mmCIF file of the N, C-alpha and C atoms, coordinates in Angstrom:
data_MODEL
# 
_entry.id   MODEL 
# 
loop_
_atom_site.group_PDB 
_atom_site.id 
_atom_site.type_symbol 
_atom_site.label_atom_id 
_atom_site.label_alt_id 
_atom_site.label_comp_id 
_atom_site.label_asym_id 
_atom_site.label_entity_id 
_atom_site.label_seq_id 
_atom_site.pdbx_PDB_ins_code 
_atom_site.Cartn_x 
_atom_site.Cartn_y 
_atom_site.Cartn_z 
_atom_site.occupancy 
_atom_site.B_iso_or_equiv 
_atom_site.pdbx_formal_charge 
_atom_site.auth_seq_id 
_atom_site.auth_comp_id 
_atom_site.auth_asym_id 
_atom_site.auth_atom_id 
_atom_site.pdbx_PDB_model_num 
ATOM 1   N N  . UNK A 1 1  ? 204.793 174.797 101.057 1.00 0.00 ? 1  UNK A N  1 
ATOM 2   C CA . UNK A 1 1  ? 204.423 175.767 101.989 1.00 0.00 ? 1  UNK A CA 1 
ATOM 3   C C  . UNK A 1 1  ? 204.985 176.345 103.067 1.00 0.00 ? 1  UNK A C  1 
ATOM 4   N N  . UNK A 1 2  ? 204.951 177.274 103.432 1.00 0.00 ? 2  UNK A N  1 
ATOM 5   C CA . UNK A 1 2  ? 205.858 178.017 104.520 1.00 0.00 ? 2  UNK A CA 1 
ATOM 6   C C  . UNK A 1 2  ? 205.215 177.518 105.859 1.00 0.00 ? 2  UNK A C  1 
ATOM 7   N N  . UNK A 1 3  ? 205.850 177.822 107.128 1.00 0.00 ? 3  UNK A N  1 
ATOM 8   C CA . UNK A 1 3  ? 205.324 177.588 108.103 1.00 0.00 ? 3  UNK A CA 1 
ATOM 9   C C  . UNK A 1 3  ? 203.911 177.940 108.253 1.00 0.00 ? 3  UNK A C  1 
ATOM 10  N N  . UNK A 1 4  ? 203.197 176.918 108.941 1.00 0.00 ? 4  UNK A N  1 
ATOM 11  C CA . UNK A 1 4  ? 201.354 177.443 108.917 1.00 0.00 ? 4  UNK A CA 1 
ATOM 12  C C  . UNK A 1 4  ? 201.340 177.496 110.207 1.00 0.00 ? 4  UNK A C  1 
ATOM 13  N N  . UNK A 1 5  ? 200.553 178.302 110.891 1.00 0.00 ? 5  UNK A N  1 
ATOM 14  C CA . UNK A 1 5  ? 200.174 178.595 112.159 1.00 0.00 ? 5  UNK A CA 1 
ATOM 15  C C  . UNK A 1 5  ? 198.809 178.596 112.684 1.00 0.00 ? 5  UNK A C  1 
ATOM 16  N N  . UNK A 1 6  ? 198.273 177.553 112.927 1.00 0.00 ? 6  UNK A N  1 
ATOM 17  C CA . UNK A 1 6  ? 196.790 177.213 113.677 1.00 0.00 ? 6  UNK A CA 1 
ATOM 18  C C  . UNK A 1 6  ? 196.419 178.165 115.155 1.00 0.00 ? 6  UNK A C  1 
ATOM 19  N N  . UNK A 1 7  ? 195.161 178.678 114.911 1.00 0.00 ? 7  UNK A N  1 
ATOM 20  C CA . UNK A 1 7  ? 194.905 179.380 116.293 1.00 0.00 ? 7  UNK A CA 1 
ATOM 21  C C  . UNK A 1 7  ? 193.710 178.416 116.494 1.00 0.00 ? 7  UNK A C  1 
ATOM 22  N N  . UNK A 1 8  ? 193.453 178.231 117.685 1.00 0.00 ? 8  UNK A N  1 
ATOM 23  C CA . UNK A 1 8  ? 192.248 177.564 118.379 1.00 0.00 ? 8  UNK A CA 1 
ATOM 24  C C  . UNK A 1 8  ? 191.259 178.702 118.491 1.00 0.00 ? 8  UNK A C  1 
ATOM 25  N N  . UNK A 1 9  ? 190.103 178.107 118.956 1.00 0.00 ? 9  UNK A N  1 
ATOM 26  C CA . UNK A 1 9  ? 189.256 179.379 119.138 1.00 0.00 ? 9  UNK A CA 1 
ATOM 27  C C  . UNK A 1 9  ? 189.124 180.245 120.351 1.00 0.00 ? 9  UNK A C  1 
ATOM 28  N N  . UNK A 1 10 ? 189.831 179.870 121.686 1.00 0.00 ? 10 UNK A N  1 
ATOM 29  C CA . UNK A 1 10 ? 189.952 180.906 122.680 1.00 0.00 ? 10 UNK A CA 1 
ATOM 30  C C  . UNK A 1 10 ? 191.207 181.819 122.295 1.00 0.00 ? 10 UNK A C  1 
ATOM 31  N N  . UNK A 1 11 ? 192.148 181.557 121.281 1.00 0.00 ? 11 UNK A N  1 
ATOM 32  C CA . UNK A 1 11 ? 193.010 182.528 120.981 1.00 0.00 ? 11 UNK A CA 1 
ATOM 33  C C  . UNK A 1 11 ? 192.427 183.323 119.875 1.00 0.00 ? 11 UNK A C  1 
ATOM 34  N N  . UNK A 1 12 ? 191.492 183.099 118.973 1.00 0.00 ? 12 UNK A N  1 
ATOM 35  C CA . UNK A 1 12 ? 190.678 183.712 117.978 1.00 0.00 ? 12 UNK A CA 1 
ATOM 36  C C  . UNK A 1 12 ? 189.635 184.527 118.909 1.00 0.00 ? 12 UNK A C  1 
ATOM 37  N N  . UNK A 1 13 ? 189.449 184.419 120.044 1.00 0.00 ? 13 UNK A N  1 
ATOM 38  C CA . UNK A 1 13 ? 188.524 184.928 120.373 1.00 0.00 ? 13 UNK A CA 1 
ATOM 39  C C  . UNK A 1 13 ? 189.042 186.324 120.953 1.00 0.00 ? 13 UNK A C  1 
ATOM 40  N N  . UNK A 1 14 ? 190.368 185.902 121.909 1.00 0.00 ? 14 UNK A N  1 
ATOM 41  C CA . UNK A 1 14 ? 191.450 186.777 122.519 1.00 0.00 ? 14 UNK A CA 1 
ATOM 42  C C  . UNK A 1 14 ? 191.536 188.071 121.389 1.00 0.00 ? 14 UNK A C  1 
ATOM 43  N N  . UNK A 1 15 ? 191.969 187.104 120.398 1.00 0.00 ? 15 UNK A N  1 
ATOM 44  C CA . UNK A 1 15 ? 192.787 188.308 119.405 1.00 0.00 ? 15 UNK A CA 1 
ATOM 45  C C  . UNK A 1 15 ? 191.761 189.695 118.620 1.00 0.00 ? 15 UNK A C  1 
ATOM 46  N N  . UNK A 1 16 ? 190.526 188.957 118.325 1.00 0.00 ? 16 UNK A N  1 
ATOM 47  C CA . UNK A 1 16 ? 189.582 189.677 117.786 1.00 0.00 ? 16 UNK A CA 1 
ATOM 48  C C  . UNK A 1 16 ? 188.682 190.127 118.491 1.00 0.00 ? 16 UNK A C  1 
ATOM 49  N N  . UNK A 1 17 ? 188.446 190.079 120.106 1.00 0.00 ? 17 UNK A N  1 
ATOM 50  C CA . UNK A 1 17 ? 187.595 190.529 121.076 1.00 0.00 ? 17 UNK A CA 1 
ATOM 51  C C  . UNK A 1 17 ? 186.179 189.829 120.758 1.00 0.00 ? 17 UNK A C  1 
ATOM 52  N N  . UNK A 1 18 ? 185.792 189.178 119.642 1.00 0.00 ? 18 UNK A N  1 
ATOM 53  C CA . UNK A 1 18 ? 184.641 188.457 119.348 1.00 0.00 ? 18 UNK A CA 1 
ATOM 54  C C  . UNK A 1 18 ? 184.522 187.424 120.278 1.00 0.00 ? 18 UNK A C  1 
ATOM 55  N N  . UNK A 1 19 ? 183.036 187.164 120.710 1.00 0.00 ? 19 UNK A N  1 
ATOM 56  C CA . UNK A 1 19 ? 182.529 185.748 121.372 1.00 0.00 ? 19 UNK A CA 1 
ATOM 57  C C  . UNK A 1 19 ? 182.615 184.763 120.192 1.00 0.00 ? 19 UNK A C  1 
ATOM 58  N N  . UNK A 1 20 ? 182.260 183.369 121.156 1.00 0.00 ? 20 UNK A N  1 
ATOM 59  C CA . UNK A 1 20 ? 181.960 182.172 120.207 1.00 0.00 ? 20 UNK A CA 1 
ATOM 60  C C  . UNK A 1 20 ? 181.013 182.520 119.460 1.00 0.00 ? 20 UNK A C  1 
ATOM 61  N N  . UNK A 1 21 ? 179.812 183.054 119.692 1.00 0.00 ? 21 UNK A N  1 
ATOM 62  C CA . UNK A 1 21 ? 178.687 182.800 119.064 1.00 0.00 ? 21 UNK A CA 1 
ATOM 63  C C  . UNK A 1 21 ? 178.609 183.925 117.676 1.00 0.00 ? 21 UNK A C  1 
ATOM 64  N N  . UNK A 1 22 ? 179.412 184.971 118.060 1.00 0.00 ? 22 UNK A N  1 
ATOM 65  C CA . UNK A 1 22 ? 179.509 185.978 117.026 1.00 0.00 ? 22 UNK A CA 1 
ATOM 66  C C  . UNK A 1 22 ? 180.820 185.164 116.067 1.00 0.00 ? 22 UNK A C  1 
ATOM 67  N N  . UNK A 1 23 ? 181.675 184.584 116.177 1.00 0.00 ? 23 UNK A N  1 
ATOM 68  C CA . UNK A 1 23 ? 182.668 183.898 115.609 1.00 0.00 ? 23 UNK A CA 1 
ATOM 69  C C  . UNK A 1 23 ? 182.099 183.025 114.445 1.00 0.00 ? 23 UNK A C  1 
ATOM 70  N N  . UNK A 1 24 ? 180.978 182.424 114.773 1.00 0.00 ? 24 UNK A N  1 
ATOM 71  C CA . UNK A 1 24 ? 180.245 181.101 114.161 1.00 0.00 ? 24 UNK A CA 1 
ATOM 72  C C  . UNK A 1 24 ? 179.263 182.057 113.537 1.00 0.00 ? 24 UNK A C  1 
ATOM 73  N N  . UNK A 1 25 ? 178.610 183.049 114.133 1.00 0.00 ? 25 UNK A N  1 
ATOM 74  C CA . UNK A 1 25 ? 177.299 183.769 112.941 1.00 0.00 ? 25 UNK A CA 1 
ATOM 75  C C  . UNK A 1 25 ? 178.418 184.549 112.011 1.00 0.00 ? 25 UNK A C  1 
ATOM 76  N N  . UNK A 1 26 ? 179.614 184.927 112.348 1.00 0.00 ? 26 UNK A N  1 
ATOM 77  C CA . UNK A 1 26 ? 179.943 185.591 111.171 1.00 0.00 ? 26 UNK A CA 1 
ATOM 78  C C  . UNK A 1 26 ? 180.631 184.697 109.978 1.00 0.00 ? 26 UNK A C  1 
ATOM 79  N N  . UNK A 1 27 ? 180.943 183.422 110.767 1.00 0.00 ? 27 UNK A N  1 
ATOM 80  C CA . UNK A 1 27 ? 181.314 182.473 109.412 1.00 0.00 ? 27 UNK A CA 1 
ATOM 81  C C  . UNK A 1 27 ? 180.024 182.206 108.632 1.00 0.00 ? 27 UNK A C  1 
ATOM 82  N N  . UNK A 1 28 ? 179.240 181.993 109.305 1.00 0.00 ? 28 UNK A N  1 
ATOM 83  C CA . UNK A 1 28 ? 178.071 181.480 108.813 1.00 0.00 ? 28 UNK A CA 1 
ATOM 84  C C  . UNK A 1 28 ? 177.711 182.299 107.304 1.00 0.00 ? 28 UNK A C  1 
ATOM 85  N N  . UNK A 1 29 ? 177.609 183.834 107.814 1.00 0.00 ? 29 UNK A N  1 
ATOM 86  C CA . UNK A 1 29 ? 177.285 184.662 106.662 1.00 0.00 ? 29 UNK A CA 1 
ATOM 87  C C  . UNK A 1 29 ? 178.394 185.229 105.888 1.00 0.00 ? 29 UNK A C  1 
ATOM 88  N N  . UNK A 1 30 ? 179.341 184.421 105.779 1.00 0.00 ? 30 UNK A N  1 
ATOM 89  C CA . UNK A 1 30 ? 180.433 184.661 105.018 1.00 0.00 ? 30 UNK A CA 1 
ATOM 90  C C  . UNK A 1 30 ? 181.534 186.044 105.488 1.00 0.00 ? 30 UNK A C  1 
ATOM 91  N N  . UNK A 1 31 ? 181.316 186.578 106.413 1.00 0.00 ? 31 UNK A N  1 
ATOM 92  C CA . UNK A 1 31 ? 182.008 187.867 106.824 1.00 0.00 ? 31 UNK A CA 1 
ATOM 93  C C  . UNK A 1 31 ? 183.022 187.557 107.978 1.00 0.00 ? 31 UNK A C  1 
ATOM 94  N N  . UNK A 1 32 ? 183.881 186.467 107.733 1.00 0.00 ? 32 UNK A N  1 
ATOM 95  C CA . UNK A 1 32 ? 184.718 185.973 108.769 1.00 0.00 ? 32 UNK A CA 1 
ATOM 96  C C  . UNK A 1 32 ? 185.526 184.827 108.159 1.00 0.00 ? 32 UNK A C  1 
ATOM 97  N N  . UNK A 1 33 ? 186.768 184.481 108.454 1.00 0.00 ? 33 UNK A N  1 
ATOM 98  C CA . UNK A 1 33 ? 187.796 183.485 107.988 1.00 0.00 ? 33 UNK A CA 1 
ATOM 99  C C  . UNK A 1 33 ? 186.633 182.158 108.746 1.00 0.00 ? 33 UNK A C  1 
ATOM 100 N N  . UNK A 1 34 ? 186.772 181.029 107.715 1.00 0.00 ? 34 UNK A N  1 
ATOM 101 C CA . UNK A 1 34 ? 185.885 179.546 107.824 1.00 0.00 ? 34 UNK A CA 1 
ATOM 102 C C  . UNK A 1 34 ? 187.589 178.671 108.701 1.00 0.00 ? 34 UNK A C  1 
ATOM 103 N N  . UNK A 1 35 ? 186.772 178.356 109.882 1.00 0.00 ? 35 UNK A N  1 
ATOM 104 C CA . UNK A 1 35 ? 187.770 177.522 110.537 1.00 0.00 ? 35 UNK A CA 1 
ATOM 105 C C  . UNK A 1 35 ? 187.811 176.045 109.704 1.00 0.00 ? 35 UNK A C  1 
ATOM 106 N N  . UNK A 1 36 ? 188.776 175.295 110.160 1.00 0.00 ? 36 UNK A N  1 
ATOM 107 C CA . UNK A 1 36 ? 189.317 174.163 109.338 1.00 0.00 ? 36 UNK A CA 1 
ATOM 108 C C  . UNK A 1 36 ? 189.422 173.375 110.308 1.00 0.00 ? 36 UNK A C  1 
ATOM 109 N N  . UNK A 1 37 ? 189.071 171.960 109.741 1.00 0.00 ? 37 UNK A N  1 
ATOM 110 C CA . UNK A 1 37 ? 188.917 170.745 110.557 1.00 0.00 ? 37 UNK A CA 1 
ATOM 111 C C  . UNK A 1 37 ? 190.457 170.128 111.089 1.00 0.00 ? 37 UNK A C  1 
ATOM 112 N N  . UNK A 1 38 ? 190.711 170.121 112.149 1.00 0.00 ? 38 UNK A N  1 
ATOM 113 C CA . UNK A 1 38 ? 191.742 169.633 112.604 1.00 0.00 ? 38 UNK A CA 1 
ATOM 114 C C  . UNK A 1 38 ? 191.722 168.157 112.736 1.00 0.00 ? 38 UNK A C  1 
ATOM 115 N N  . UNK A 1 39 ? 190.323 167.812 113.768 1.00 0.00 ? 39 UNK A N  1 
ATOM 116 C CA . UNK A 1 39 ? 190.004 166.428 113.825 1.00 0.00 ? 39 UNK A CA 1 
ATOM 117 C C  . UNK A 1 39 ? 188.795 166.650 114.075 1.00 0.00 ? 39 UNK A C  1 
ATOM 118 N N  . UNK A 1 40 ? 188.272 165.130 114.609 1.00 0.00 ? 40 UNK A N  1 
ATOM 119 C CA . UNK A 1 40 ? 186.652 164.888 114.445 1.00 0.00 ? 40 UNK A CA 1 
ATOM 120 C C  . UNK A 1 40 ? 185.973 165.969 115.561 1.00 0.00 ? 40 UNK A C  1 
ATOM 121 N N  . UNK A 1 41 ? 186.822 166.444 116.618 1.00 0.00 ? 41 UNK A N  1 
ATOM 122 C CA . UNK A 1 41 ? 186.543 167.321 117.707 1.00 0.00 ? 41 UNK A CA 1 
ATOM 123 C C  . UNK A 1 41 ? 186.939 168.502 117.804 1.00 0.00 ? 41 UNK A C  1 
ATOM 124 N N  . UNK A 1 42 ? 187.799 169.074 116.659 1.00 0.00 ? 42 UNK A N  1 
ATOM 125 C CA . UNK A 1 42 ? 188.587 170.373 116.842 1.00 0.00 ? 42 UNK A CA 1 
ATOM 126 C C  . UNK A 1 42 ? 188.825 170.886 115.866 1.00 0.00 ? 42 UNK A C  1 
ATOM 127 N N  . UNK A 1 43 ? 188.916 172.236 115.856 1.00 0.00 ? 43 UNK A N  1 
ATOM 128 C CA . UNK A 1 43 ? 189.092 173.184 114.584 1.00 0.00 ? 43 UNK A CA 1 
ATOM 129 C C  . UNK A 1 43 ? 190.040 174.487 115.118 1.00 0.00 ? 43 UNK A C  1 
ATOM 130 N N  . UNK A 1 44 ? 190.210 174.615 114.059 1.00 0.00 ? 44 UNK A N  1 
ATOM 131 C CA . UNK A 1 44 ? 190.963 175.721 114.250 1.00 0.00 ? 44 UNK A CA 1 
ATOM 132 C C  . UNK A 1 44 ? 191.331 176.946 112.882 1.00 0.00 ? 44 UNK A C  1 
ATOM 133 N N  . UNK A 1 45 ? 191.914 178.028 113.017 1.00 0.00 ? 45 UNK A N  1 
ATOM 134 C CA . UNK A 1 45 ? 191.976 178.997 112.202 1.00 0.00 ? 45 UNK A CA 1 
ATOM 135 C C  . UNK A 1 45 ? 193.150 179.306 111.695 1.00 0.00 ? 45 UNK A C  1 
ATOM 136 N N  . UNK A 1 46 ? 193.494 179.588 110.276 1.00 0.00 ? 46 UNK A N  1 
ATOM 137 C CA . UNK A 1 46 ? 194.745 180.131 109.662 1.00 0.00 ? 46 UNK A CA 1 
ATOM 138 C C  . UNK A 1 46 ? 195.179 181.176 110.624 1.00 0.00 ? 46 UNK A C  1 
ATOM 139 N N  . UNK A 1 47 ? 196.028 181.344 111.071 1.00 0.00 ? 47 UNK A N  1 
ATOM 140 C CA . UNK A 1 47 ? 196.670 182.520 111.470 1.00 0.00 ? 47 UNK A CA 1 
ATOM 141 C C  . UNK A 1 47 ? 196.708 183.941 110.518 1.00 0.00 ? 47 UNK A C  1 
ATOM 142 N N  . UNK A 1 48 ? 197.262 183.426 109.271 1.00 0.00 ? 48 UNK A N  1 
ATOM 143 C CA . UNK A 1 48 ? 197.274 184.834 108.578 1.00 0.00 ? 48 UNK A CA 1 
ATOM 144 C C  . UNK A 1 48 ? 196.055 185.244 107.782 1.00 0.00 ? 48 UNK A C  1 
ATOM 145 N N  . UNK A 1 49 ? 194.907 184.388 107.821 1.00 0.00 ? 49 UNK A N  1 
ATOM 146 C CA . UNK A 1 49 ? 193.471 184.758 107.751 1.00 0.00 ? 49 UNK A CA 1 
ATOM 147 C C  . UNK A 1 49 ? 193.040 185.791 108.560 1.00 0.00 ? 49 UNK A C  1 
ATOM 148 N N  . UNK A 1 50 ? 193.190 185.470 109.761 1.00 0.00 ? 50 UNK A N  1 
ATOM 149 C CA . UNK A 1 50 ? 192.769 186.133 111.128 1.00 0.00 ? 50 UNK A CA 1 
ATOM 150 C C  . UNK A 1 50 ? 193.172 187.478 110.884 1.00 0.00 ? 50 UNK A C  1 
ATOM 151 N N  . UNK A 1 51 ? 194.431 187.673 110.950 1.00 0.00 ? 51 UNK A N  1 
ATOM 152 C CA . UNK A 1 51 ? 195.187 188.766 110.907 1.00 0.00 ? 51 UNK A CA 1 
ATOM 153 C C  . UNK A 1 51 ? 195.020 190.004 109.546 1.00 0.00 ? 51 UNK A C  1 
ATOM 154 N N  . UNK A 1 52 ? 194.481 188.869 108.535 1.00 0.00 ? 52 UNK A N  1 
ATOM 155 C CA . UNK A 1 52 ? 194.000 189.524 107.228 1.00 0.00 ? 52 UNK A CA 1 
ATOM 156 C C  . UNK A 1 52 ? 192.963 190.000 107.505 1.00 0.00 ? 52 UNK A C  1 
ATOM 157 N N  . UNK A 1 53 ? 192.048 189.701 108.098 1.00 0.00 ? 53 UNK A N  1 
ATOM 158 C CA . UNK A 1 53 ? 190.618 190.006 108.576 1.00 0.00 ? 53 UNK A CA 1 
ATOM 159 C C  . UNK A 1 53 ? 190.682 191.100 109.690 1.00 0.00 ? 53 UNK A C  1 
ATOM 160 N N  . UNK A 1 54 ? 191.575 191.072 110.681 1.00 0.00 ? 54 UNK A N  1 
ATOM 161 C CA . UNK A 1 54 ? 191.794 192.364 111.496 1.00 0.00 ? 54 UNK A CA 1 
ATOM 162 C C  . UNK A 1 54 ? 192.096 193.494 110.647 1.00 0.00 ? 54 UNK A C  1 
ATOM 163 N N  . UNK A 1 55 ? 193.142 193.143 109.886 1.00 0.00 ? 55 UNK A N  1 
ATOM 164 C CA . UNK A 1 55 ? 193.746 194.403 109.116 1.00 0.00 ? 55 UNK A CA 1 
ATOM 165 C C  . UNK A 1 55 ? 192.591 195.215 108.119 1.00 0.00 ? 55 UNK A C  1 
ATOM 166 N N  . UNK A 1 56 ? 191.476 194.121 107.558 1.00 0.00 ? 56 UNK A N  1 
ATOM 167 C CA . UNK A 1 56 ? 190.583 194.592 106.714 1.00 0.00 ? 56 UNK A CA 1 
ATOM 168 C C  . UNK A 1 56 ? 189.487 195.453 107.649 1.00 0.00 ? 56 UNK A C  1 
ATOM 169 N N  . UNK A 1 57 ? 189.498 195.307 108.860 1.00 0.00 ? 57 UNK A N  1 
ATOM 170 C CA . UNK A 1 57 ? 188.429 195.678 110.105 1.00 0.00 ? 57 UNK A CA 1 
ATOM 171 C C  . UNK A 1 57 ? 189.026 196.839 110.185 1.00 0.00 ? 57 UNK A C  1 
ATOM 172 N N  . UNK A 1 58 ? 190.275 197.410 110.657 1.00 0.00 ? 58 UNK A N  1 
ATOM 173 C CA . UNK A 1 58 ? 191.209 198.476 110.879 1.00 0.00 ? 58 UNK A CA 1 
ATOM 174 C C  . UNK A 1 58 ? 190.906 199.266 109.928 1.00 0.00 ? 58 UNK A C  1 
ATOM 175 N N  . UNK A 1 59 ? 191.232 199.029 108.521 1.00 0.00 ? 59 UNK A N  1 
ATOM 176 C CA . UNK A 1 59 ? 191.286 199.603 107.181 1.00 0.00 ? 59 UNK A CA 1 
ATOM 177 C C  . UNK A 1 59 ? 189.838 200.161 107.328 1.00 0.00 ? 59 UNK A C  1 
ATOM 178 N N  . UNK A 1 60 ? 188.531 199.495 107.043 1.00 0.00 ? 60 UNK A N  1 
ATOM 179 C CA . UNK A 1 60 ? 187.620 199.691 106.994 1.00 0.00 ? 60 UNK A CA 1 
ATOM 180 C C  . UNK A 1 60 ? 186.878 201.381 108.390 1.00 0.00 ? 60 UNK A C  1 
ATOM 181 N N  . UNK A 1 61 ? 187.584 200.918 109.105 1.00 0.00 ? 61 UNK A N  1 
ATOM 182 C CA . UNK A 1 61 ? 187.076 201.803 110.269 1.00 0.00 ? 61 UNK A CA 1 
ATOM 183 C C  . UNK A 1 61 ? 187.658 203.002 110.189 1.00 0.00 ? 61 UNK A C  1 
ATOM 184 N N  . UNK A 1 62 ? 188.993 202.823 109.294 1.00 0.00 ? 62 UNK A N  1 
ATOM 185 C CA . UNK A 1 62 ? 189.821 204.115 109.080 1.00 0.00 ? 62 UNK A CA 1 
ATOM 186 C C  . UNK A 1 62 ? 189.115 204.910 108.372 1.00 0.00 ? 62 UNK A C  1 
ATOM 187 N N  . UNK A 1 63 ? 188.779 204.557 107.167 1.00 0.00 ? 63 UNK A N  1 
ATOM 188 C CA . UNK A 1 63 ? 188.165 204.714 105.905 1.00 0.00 ? 63 UNK A CA 1 
ATOM 189 C C  . UNK A 1 63 ? 186.543 205.206 106.121 1.00 0.00 ? 63 UNK A C  1 
ATOM 190 N N  . UNK A 1 64 ? 186.014 204.807 107.395 1.00 0.00 ? 64 UNK A N  1 
ATOM 191 C CA . UNK A 1 64 ? 184.872 205.393 107.396 1.00 0.00 ? 64 UNK A CA 1 
ATOM 192 C C  . UNK A 1 64 ? 183.752 204.151 106.695 1.00 0.00 ? 64 UNK A C  1 
ATOM 193 N N  . UNK A 1 65 ? 184.455 203.068 106.506 1.00 0.00 ? 65 UNK A N  1 
ATOM 194 C CA . UNK A 1 65 ? 183.437 201.968 106.070 1.00 0.00 ? 65 UNK A CA 1 
ATOM 195 C C  . UNK A 1 65 ? 182.445 201.460 107.109 1.00 0.00 ? 65 UNK A C  1 
ATOM 196 N N  . UNK A 1 66 ? 181.488 200.554 106.690 1.00 0.00 ? 66 UNK A N  1 
ATOM 197 C CA . UNK A 1 66 ? 180.641 200.204 107.509 1.00 0.00 ? 66 UNK A CA 1 
ATOM 198 C C  . UNK A 1 66 ? 181.245 199.060 108.467 1.00 0.00 ? 66 UNK A C  1 
ATOM 199 N N  . UNK A 1 67 ? 181.269 198.725 109.684 1.00 0.00 ? 67 UNK A N  1 
ATOM 200 C CA . UNK A 1 67 ? 181.680 197.399 110.481 1.00 0.00 ? 67 UNK A CA 1 
ATOM 201 C C  . UNK A 1 67 ? 180.980 196.167 110.171 1.00 0.00 ? 67 UNK A C  1 
ATOM 202 N N  . UNK A 1 68 ? 181.742 195.173 110.411 1.00 0.00 ? 68 UNK A N  1 
ATOM 203 C CA . UNK A 1 68 ? 180.895 193.866 109.986 1.00 0.00 ? 68 UNK A CA 1 
ATOM 204 C C  . UNK A 1 68 ? 180.810 193.442 111.467 1.00 0.00 ? 68 UNK A C  1 
# 
């Protein structure tokens, strides 16, 4: 496996512009990458999944798609 980069929630919020509650709501309805459990009290997101999600949002907004 290549180098894996994990982002914690504050970084995901800063990169996406989404609030904590929006992140979890979008994960719940399947429109955002799911967090991975790092420990009993810690989760993170895979960097490549977050960037792919952002790229899909940009593509959808540029093509007139409906925002999620």
